[in-house]
DRENNULUM-851147 format. One line per field, with one value per atom (N, C-alpha, C): atom name; x, y, z. Coordinates in steps of 0.2 Angstrom, whole numbers, padded with zeros to 4 digits. Layout:
DRENNULUM-851147
at: c(CA ...)
c1: c(X ...)
c2: c(Y ...)
c3: c(Z ...)
//
This chain:
DRENNULUM-851147
at: c(N CA C N CA C N CA C N CA C N CA C N CA C N CA C N CA C N CA C N CA C N CA C N CA C N CA C N CA C N CA C N CA C N CA C N CA C N CA C N CA C N CA C N CA C N CA C N CA C N CA C N CA C N CA C N CA C N CA C N CA C N CA C N CA C N CA C N CA C N CA C N CA C N CA C N CA C N CA C N CA C N CA C N CA C N CA C N CA C N CA C N CA C N CA C N CA C N CA C N CA C N CA C N CA C N CA C N CA C N CA C N CA C N CA C N CA C N CA C N CA C N CA C N CA C N CA C N CA C N CA C N CA C N CA C N CA C N CA C N CA C N CA C N CA C N CA C N CA C N CA C N CA C N CA C N CA C N CA C N CA C N CA C N CA C N CA C N CA C N CA C N CA C N CA C N CA C N CA C N CA C N CA C N CA C N CA C N CA C N CA C N CA C N CA C N CA C N CA C N CA C N CA C N CA C N CA C N CA C N CA C N CA C N CA C N CA C N CA C N CA C N CA C N CA C N CA C N CA C N CA C N CA C N CA C N CA C N CA C N CA C N CA C N CA C N CA C N CA C N CA C N CA C N CA C N CA C N CA C N CA C N CA C N CA C N CA C N CA C N CA C N CA C N CA C N CA C N CA C N CA C N CA C N CA C N CA C N CA C N CA C N CA C N CA C N CA C N CA C N CA C N CA C N CA C N CA C N CA C N CA C N CA C N CA C N CA C N CA C N CA C N CA C N CA C N CA C N CA C N CA C N CA C N CA C N CA C N CA C N CA C N CA C N CA C N CA C N CA C N CA C N CA C N CA C N CA C N CA C N CA C N CA C N CA C N CA C N CA C N CA C N CA C N CA C N CA C N CA C N CA C N CA C N CA C N CA C N CA C N CA C N CA C N CA C N CA C N CA C N CA C N CA C N CA C N CA C N CA C N CA C N CA C N CA C N CA C N CA C N CA C N CA C N CA C N CA C N CA C N CA C N CA C N CA C N CA C N CA C N CA C N CA C N CA C N CA C)
c1: c(-0092 -0093 -0098 -0103 -0107 -0104 -0106 -0105 -0104 -0107 -0108 -0103 -0098 -0093 -0089 -0086 -0080 -0073 -0067 -0061 -0056 -0052 -0047 -0040 -0038 -0029 -0026 -0020 -0016 -0009 -0006 0002 0007 0011 0015 0021 0022 0028 0033 0038 0045 0048 0055 0058 0061 0062 0064 0071 0073 0080 0081 0075 0076 0075 0073 0073 0081 0084 0091 0096 0095 0101 0099 0092 0092 0090 0087 0086 0077 0075 0069 0064 0059 0053 0049 0047 0044 0039 0037 0032 0036 0041 0044 0051 0053 0061 0060 0061 0059 0061 0058 0062 0058 0060 0058 0062 0058 0062 0068 0071 0078 0078 0084 0084 0082 0083 0078 0071 0070 0061 0058 0062 0059 0058 0064 0062 0057 0055 0049 0043 0044 0038 0034 0041 0040 0037 0039 0037 0030 0029 0022 0017 0019 0014 0013 0019 0019 0014 0014 0009 0002 0001 -0005 -0008 -0005 -0008 -0007 -0002 -0002 -0009 -0010 -0018 -0023 -0023 -0030 -0033 -0029 -0033 -0036 -0042 -0046 -0050 -0046 -0050 -0054 -0058 -0063 -0061 -0058 -0053 -0046 -0041 -0036 -0035 -0031 -0029 -0023 -0018 -0014 -0011 -0007 -0005 -0001 -0002 0000 0010 0012 0018 0021 0027 0029 0032 0033 0035 0028 0023 0017 0014 0013 0011 0015 0022 0024 0023 0021 0019 0013 0007 0001 0000 0003 0002 0004 0008 0010 0002 -0001 -0005 -0013 -0013 -0018 -0017 -0011 -0011 -0013 -0010 -0014 -0020 -0024 -0031 -0035 -0030 -0033 -0038 -0035 -0039 -0035 -0039 -0034 -0033 -0027 -0025 -0029 -0032 -0035 -0029 -0026 -0022 -0023 -0022 -0025 -0020 -0021 -0016 -0016 -0021 -0023 -0020 -0018 -0017 -0012 -0007 0000 0005 0011 0016 0014 0015 0013 0020 0021 0027 0027 0031 0032 0035 0041 0045 0043 0040 0039 0043 0049 0054 0059 0062 0067 0073 0074 0082 0087 0087 0092 0093 0101 0100 0096 0093 0090 0095 0100 0104 0105 0105 0107 0102 0095 0090 0087 0092 0087 0083 0085 0083 0076 0077 0071 0065 0068 0062 0059 0063 0060 0056 0057 0051 0045 0046 0040 0035 0040 0036 0033 0034 0032 0025 0026 0020 0014 0018 0012 0008 0011 0010 0005 0006 0002 -0005 -0005 -0011 -0009 -0012 -0011 -0016 -0022 -0027 -0026 -0021 -0020 -0013 -0009 -0002 -0003 0003 0001 0010 0012 0018 0017 0023 0021 0018 0014 0010 0007 0004 0003 -0003 -0008 -0014 -0018 -0016 -0018 -0028 -0030 -0037 -0039 -0036 -0038 -0037 -0030 -0029 -0035 -0037 -0042 -0049 -0049 -0057 -0056 -0050 -0049 -0049 -0045 -0047 -0055 -0056 -0064 -0069 -0068 -0072 -0070 -0062 -0062 -0064 -0063 -0065 -0072 -0077 -0084 -0089 -0086 -0091 -0089 -0081 -0080 -0080 -0076 -0076 -0082 -0085 -0091 -0098 -0096 -0101 -0101 -0107 -0106 -0105 -0106 -0105 -0098 -0094 -0086 -0087 -0082 -0080 -0074 -0069 -0062 -0057 -0054 -0050 -0043 -0038 -0031 -0030 -0025 -0021 -0015 -0009 -0003 -0002 0001 0003 0010 0010 0015 0014 0020 0021 0016 0017 0013 0006 0005 -0002 -0006 -0003 -0006 -0010 -0003 -0005 -0011 -0012 -0017 -0022 -0023 -0030 -0033 -0028 -0031 -0034 -0030 -0033 -0040 -0041 -0048 -0052 -0049 -0055 -0057 -0054 -0057 -0058 -0059 -0060 -0057 -0051 -0047 -0046 -0047 -0048 -0041 -0041 -0035 -0029 -0033 -0025 -0023 -0026 -0022 -0019 -0018 -0013 -0007 -0004 0003 0005 0001 0004 0000 -0005 -0005 0002 0003 0008 0015 0016 0021 0021 0016 0016 0015 0012 0013 0018 0020 0027 0026 0030 0030 0030 0026 0026 0030 0034 0039 0037 0042 0041 0038 0032 0027 0023 0024 0020 0013 0009 0001 -0003 -0009 -0013 -0020 -0023 -0030 -0037 -0041 -0049 -0052 -0059 -0066 -0071 -0074 -0079 -0087 -0091 -0097 -0103 -0106 -0113 -0117 -0118 -0124 -0121 -0115 -0114 -0110 -0107 -0103 -0097 -0095 -0087 -0082 -0076 -0070 -0068 -0065 -0061 -0055 -0050 -0041 -0043 -0040 -0039 -0031 -0027 -0019 -0017 -0011 -0006 0001 0002 0010 0013 0010 0011 0017 0023 0026 0029 0028 0028 0028 0025 0026 0033 0035 0043 0047 0051 0056 0063 0066 0071 0073 0079 0080 0077 0074 0071 0065 0062 0057 0060 0067 0069 0070 0067 0068 0062 0063 0060 0061 0060 0064 0057 0058 0053 0053)
c2: c(-0025 -0024 -0027 -0025 -0029 -0035 -0039 -0045 -0043 -0038 -0035 -0030 -0030 -0025 -0027 -0026 -0027 -0024 -0029 -0030 -0029 -0023 -0023 -0022 -0029 -0029 -0027 -0022 -0020 -0021 -0025 -0024 -0022 -0018 -0014 -0019 -0019 -0025 -0025 -0030 -0032 -0027 -0029 -0025 -0026 -0022 -0024 -0020 -0023 -0019 -0013 -0007 -0001 0002 -0003 -0001 -0001 -0007 -0008 -0004 -0002 0001 0009 0011 0019 0023 0018 0020 0023 0027 0028 0024 0024 0019 0020 0018 0019 0013 0015 0009 0005 0006 0003 -0001 0001 -0003 -0008 -0014 -0021 -0019 -0021 -0020 -0027 -0032 -0038 -0037 -0044 -0042 -0045 -0042 -0043 -0051 -0053 -0059 -0058 -0052 -0050 -0050 -0047 -0046 -0053 -0056 -0065 -0069 -0067 -0068 -0066 -0059 -0056 -0059 -0061 -0064 -0070 -0076 -0081 -0080 -0075 -0074 -0071 -0067 -0065 -0070 -0075 -0080 -0085 -0086 -0091 -0086 -0080 -0076 -0078 -0077 -0077 -0084 -0090 -0098 -0098 -0094 -0096 -0092 -0086 -0082 -0086 -0089 -0092 -0088 -0082 -0078 -0080 -0080 -0082 -0076 -0076 -0071 -0072 -0067 -0068 -0065 -0060 -0058 -0055 -0056 -0054 -0050 -0044 -0038 -0038 -0033 -0031 -0027 -0022 -0018 -0021 -0019 -0021 -0022 -0020 -0021 -0025 -0029 -0036 -0036 -0032 -0033 -0033 -0029 -0029 -0036 -0038 -0046 -0051 -0050 -0056 -0056 -0052 -0051 -0056 -0054 -0059 -0065 -0066 -0071 -0079 -0079 -0085 -0086 -0081 -0083 -0084 -0079 -0083 -0090 -0092 -0100 -0103 -0103 -0106 -0106 -0101 -0101 -0102 -0104 -0105 -0100 -0094 -0088 -0084 -0081 -0078 -0069 -0068 -0061 -0054 -0051 -0046 -0040 -0039 -0035 -0028 -0023 -0014 -0009 -0010 -0005 0002 0003 0012 0012 0008 0008 0006 0007 0004 0010 0010 0014 0022 0025 0033 0037 0040 0042 0049 0052 0060 0063 0061 0062 0060 0054 0053 0050 0048 0042 0040 0035 0031 0029 0024 0021 0025 0031 0036 0037 0035 0036 0042 0042 0046 0052 0051 0057 0062 0058 0062 0068 0068 0071 0073 0073 0074 0082 0086 0093 0091 0090 0090 0085 0079 0074 0078 0080 0085 0090 0093 0098 0095 0091 0086 0083 0081 0077 0081 0089 0095 0097 0096 0099 0094 0086 0080 0080 0082 0081 0087 0092 0099 0098 0095 0095 0088 0082 0077 0075 0079 0079 0083 0088 0092 0091 0086 0084 0081 0080 0078 0076 0070 0069 0064 0062 0059 0052 0048 0044 0043 0049 0050 0056 0056 0061 0060 0064 0064 0064 0068 0069 0062 0058 0051 0046 0048 0042 0043 0050 0050 0046 0047 0044 0036 0031 0026 0023 0027 0025 0024 0032 0030 0025 0025 0021 0011 0011 0005 0004 0009 0009 0009 0013 0015 0010 0007 0005 -0002 -0005 -0012 -0015 -0013 -0018 -0019 -0014 -0014 -0018 -0020 -0024 -0032 -0034 -0041 -0045 -0051 -0054 -0055 -0052 -0053 -0049 -0052 -0048 -0047 -0050 -0049 -0050 -0044 -0043 -0041 -0045 -0044 -0039 -0034 -0030 -0028 -0028 -0028 -0024 -0018 -0010 -0009 -0001 0004 0008 0011 0015 0022 0025 0032 0030 0025 0024 0022 0018 0017 0023 0028 0034 0037 0037 0041 0038 0032 0026 0029 0030 0032 0038 0042 0050 0050 0047 0048 0043 0037 0033 0035 0038 0042 0050 0052 0057 0064 0064 0070 0074 0081 0086 0089 0091 0094 0096 0101 0103 0101 0096 0090 0086 0085 0080 0081 0086 0085 0083 0086 0083 0077 0074 0065 0062 0063 0060 0061 0066 0067 0063 0062 0060 0052 0050 0044 0041 0044 0042 0035 0035 0028 0021 0016 0011 0008 0002 -0001 -0006 -0011 -0016 -0021 -0024 -0032 -0029 -0022 -0020 -0020 -0022 -0022 -0017 -0014 -0010 -0012 -0011 -0014 -0010 -0012 -0005 -0010 -0005 -0008 -0004 -0006 -0001 -0004 0001 -0001 0000 -0003 -0001 0003 0001 0006 0014 0013 0022 0023 0020 0021 0024 0023 0025 0019 0022 0017 0019 0014 0015 0012 0015 0012 0009 0002 -0001 -0001 -0004 -0003 0000 0002 0006 0004 0000 0001 -0004 -0010 -0017 -0022 -0023 -0027 -0030 -0029 -0033 -0040 -0042 -0052 -0053 -0049 -0049 -0051 -0055 -0055 -0050 -0049 -0045 -0039 -0039 -0037 -0038 -0044 -0045 -0039 -0034 -0031 -0024 -0023 -0016 -0011 -0015 -0008 -0004 0002 0006 0012 0009 0011 0015 0023 0026 0024)
c3: c(0082 0077 0072 0067 0063 0060 0059 0054 0047 0045 0039 0036 0042 0040 0034 0030 0027 0030 0030 0034 0028 0029 0023 0027 0026 0028 0022 0024 0019 0019 0016 0018 0012 0015 0011 0006 0003 -0004 0002 0001 0005 0002 0004 0002 -0004 -0009 -0016 -0018 -0025 -0027 -0025 -0029 -0028 -0021 -0015 -0009 -0006 -0009 -0006 -0008 -0016 -0020 -0020 -0017 -0016 -0022 -0029 -0034 -0035 -0039 -0038 -0043 -0038 -0041 -0045 -0053 -0056 -0059 -0065 -0068 -0073 -0075 -0079 -0077 -0073 -0071 -0066 -0068 -0063 -0056 -0052 -0046 -0041 -0041 -0038 -0030 -0026 -0018 -0018 -0014 -0013 -0009 -0008 -0003 0003 0007 0013 0013 0006 0004 0003 0001 -0001 0007 0011 0018 0021 0021 0024 0019 0014 0011 0014 0016 0020 0027 0029 0036 0036 0032 0030 0029 0024 0023 0031 0033 0038 0044 0045 0050 0047 0042 0039 0042 0039 0042 0048 0052 0060 0064 0060 0063 0061 0055 0051 0048 0045 0043 0035 0034 0028 0024 0017 0014 0009 0008 0002 -0005 -0004 -0010 -0009 -0015 -0013 -0019 -0018 -0021 -0021 -0027 -0027 -0032 -0030 -0036 -0043 -0048 -0053 -0054 -0049 -0048 -0045 -0048 -0046 -0038 -0035 -0028 -0023 -0025 -0021 -0023 -0030 -0031 -0027 -0026 -0023 -0015 -0012 -0004 -0005 -0009 -0009 -0011 -0017 -0022 -0017 -0013 -0009 -0005 -0002 0003 -0003 -0008 -0012 -0015 -0016 -0016 -0011 -0007 0000 0002 0000 -0001 -0007 -0012 -0019 -0021 -0020 -0023 -0030 -0033 -0039 -0035 -0038 -0036 -0041 -0039 -0045 -0045 -0049 -0049 -0051 -0047 -0049 -0051 -0058 -0062 -0058 -0057 -0056 -0049 -0043 -0037 -0036 -0041 -0039 -0038 -0037 -0034 -0037 -0032 -0033 -0035 -0041 -0042 -0044 -0038 -0040 -0045 -0047 -0052 -0060 -0061 -0068 -0071 -0069 -0070 -0065 -0067 -0060 -0064 -0058 -0060 -0059 -0056 -0055 -0047 -0043 -0037 -0035 -0029 -0027 -0025 -0022 -0019 -0025 -0032 -0039 -0040 -0036 -0038 -0032 -0025 -0019 -0019 -0022 -0021 -0025 -0030 -0035 -0032 -0028 -0027 -0021 -0016 -0010 -0012 -0017 -0019 -0021 -0026 -0030 -0022 -0018 -0013 -0009 -0008 -0004 -0009 -0015 -0018 -0018 -0020 -0018 -0013 -0005 0000 0002 0000 0000 -0003 -0010 -0012 -0018 -0015 -0021 -0026 -0025 -0030 -0036 -0035 -0040 -0043 -0041 -0042 -0048 -0054 -0059 -0060 -0063 -0066 -0070 -0074 -0082 -0080 -0082 -0079 -0073 -0069 -0063 -0062 -0062 -0061 -0052 -0049 -0043 -0042 -0048 -0048 -0050 -0056 -0057 -0053 -0049 -0041 -0036 -0035 -0030 -0032 -0039 -0042 -0041 -0042 -0043 -0035 -0031 -0022 -0021 -0021 -0019 -0023 -0028 -0031 -0028 -0027 -0023 -0018 -0012 -0004 -0005 -0008 -0007 -0011 -0016 -0021 -0022 -0025 -0026 -0019 -0014 -0007 -0004 -0004 0000 -0005 -0010 -0013 -0013 -0013 -0014 -0007 -0005 0001 0005 0001 0003 0008 0013 0020 0021 0019 0021 0016 0015 0011 0011 0006 0008 0003 0001 -0002 -0003 -0008 -0006 -0012 -0008 -0012 -0009 -0010 -0009 -0004 0000 0005 0005 0000 -0003 -0004 -0007 -0009 -0003 0002 0008 0012 0011 0015 0011 0004 0002 0002 0003 0004 0012 0016 0023 0022 0020 0020 0017 0012 0007 0011 0014 0018 0023 0027 0034 0032 0026 0024 0028 0028 0032 0027 0030 0026 0024 0017 0013 0018 0021 0026 0031 0032 0036 0034 0027 0023 0026 0024 0028 0035 0040 0046 0046 0043 0045 0042 0036 0032 0035 0039 0043 0050 0052 0059 0058 0053 0051 0048 0044 0041 0035 0032 0027 0031 0028 0032 0030 0033 0034 0029 0026 0021 0026 0023 0025 0029 0032 0038 0036 0041 0041 0043 0039 0040 0038 0045 0045 0046 0042 0042 0041 0043 0042 0041 0035 0032 0035 0036 0040 0035 0032 0028 0030 0038 0040 0041 0043 0041 0038 0032 0025 0027 0033 0035 0035 0035 0036 0044 0046 0053 0052 0055 0055 0061 0063 0067 0068 0065 0064 0058 0061 0055 0054 0049 0050 0055 0056 0062 0057 0059 0057 0064 0070 0076 0075 0071 0069 0067 0062 0059 0065 0065 0071 0069 0073 0074 0068 0066 0060 0054 0053 0048 0047 0050 0051 0051 0050 0053 0046 0039 0035 0033 0033 0031 0025 0019 0014 0010 0009 0005 -0003)
//
């Protein structure tokens, strides 16, 4: 691979309280890491140290559970964390705080609507069209610009899936199949991609790998 390539390491947030209690996540209700989530953060930080990863830039969603994953790594490397409000959790219902079982039918219907056409999807606080514009600006303009070549980004499960379909230019008619095949990333799993300035294309190297997490600490896969 070319030394000019940009490498993007994407981590899903640790287990959060909304994951543990099965509540719908949104932009208002506080959902920090659980005790297990805090342990997962420590394992993630230790893995980064052990592997010797050095980043030029570190980003996170503006939500606390994603920031909690990357902030310790940023502290180790004395880097600021740039928080991206527009690349936070994708909410398909527009509200949160309820147990998922109470609105299971509505949640599934809205999920199907979203997966079939993410760009046309809208809910309170979320526009699929605006989200795609922000993603493509992040992937094809902000990240490749400048000399920095190694980037860490802490974010959310559905956000990661949408980053992939837009980065790899998956045709819309294949979104549903891709989402079904890949499924949601486990907590603190890593996805790795690279961007070539020569071809102006992203390549996927690793998806949702949490094999570095020992035993049952990595067994969470909460949507």
